[in-house]
N, C-alpha and C positions, 0 to 999 in steps of 0.2 A: 504494500500500500504506500502511496506517496505521502510521507509525513510532512511535506512542506505545504500541503494544501491549507488554505486559510480557514476554511470551514470544514472541519472533520469531526467525527463523533469523539470529542475529547474536551477537556476543560482548558480551552485556549481563551485568550482575551476576547477574540472575535466572537466565539460562541457564547461566552458569558454576557457580552454586551448585547448580542442579539436576543438572548433569553430575557434579560432585564427589559430591553426595549419592547419585546413581545408582551411581557406582563403589563407594562405601562400602557401600551396601545390597546391590546385586546387580550385578556388573560389566556384564552385557549392557544394563542400563538406562543406565548411564553411556555405554556405547558408542553406544547408540541416540541419546542426547541429543547426543553429539559429532557423529554423522552428521547430525542435524537442524540443528545449528549450521552445519556446513560445506556441506551440500547442500540445505538447506531451500528456497531459492529455485528451484533446478533441479527439485526434486520438484514444486513448484507448477506450473511450466511443463510438466513431464512429465504431470502429472495432467490439466491442461487439454487437452493434445494427445491423450492417451489417451481422455478423455471425448468429445472431438470425433469421434474415429475411431469409437468405439462408437456414438455417436448417429447418425452417417452410415450405419453398417452396419445398425443397427436400423431406420432409416427405410426402407432398402431392403427389409428383411423385412416391415415393415408394408405397404409399397406392394404387394409380391407377394402378401401375405395378402389384402389388400382386392381385388386383381384376381382372385384365385382365387374369392372369394365373390361378386364382382360378376357373374361368368359363371355361377354356380350359381343356377338358377331354382327357386323353390319350387312353382310351379304357380299361385300366386295372383298374377295380373297386377297388381292394384292395389298389393299389398304390394311386389312386385318393383320397380315403378316408383317407389314412395315410397323404398325402400331405395337405389336407384340415385341418386335426387335427393339424398338425405341424404349418401351417400358422396361425391358430387361437391361438395356444399356443405362437407363436412368437409375434403376435399382442398384446396379453395380457401382455407379458414380456415388450414390448416396452411401453405400456401404464403405467405399474408400474414404469419403469425407468423414464419416463417423469414426473410422479407425484412426485417421489423422488427428481428429479432435481428441480422441482418447490418448493418443501418443503425446500430443501437446500438453494436455492436462497433467499427464504423468511427469513430463519434463518440467513444467512449472512447479509442481509439488516438490520435485527433487531439488530445483533451484532454491525454493524457499527453505527446505530442510537444510541444505548446505549453507545458506546465508545464516540461518538461525544457529547452526552448529559453529560457524566461524565466529559469530558474535559471542556465543557462550564461551568458546575457547579463549577468546581475547579477554573477556571478563575474568575468567579463572586465572589467566596469566597475570593480569594486572592485580588481582586480589592477592595472588601468591607472592608477587614481587613487592607488595606494599604500595601499589599505584594509587591513583585517585579513588576516593570512595564513591559509591554509586550516587550518593546524595549531592556530590559536588557538581553534577550536571555535565553536559558535553564540553569538551575543550574547544577553545576558539584559537585559531591560528592567525 
């Protein structure tokens, strides 16, 4: 996640100011901002999970819809053969895209794990060497 974003689900001066301003202008806006600050990260994970579920459900609908039309013949043999070949080609393309998406998701998960591991190792090295305490905040160069 980009931690340099001005408005992110965290206690930053901008989000606190927006929350206070929201309470002053119209209290539900302030309450909404407070909820975003407290639960914003969880909402992102919820949205990702919900979108994945809906995508899988819609993929099933599309598959059933295609199968229904694949069995429906128009009477024109050449057109029906062409349509079946195109539907098969599109199904193969969809399968390849789904595989690529899964590979990319696995790659991104591995990058995040490696970054987290590197940050943790750096923290442990600094702690072991008597480096800056975690409450000192980030160093500025």
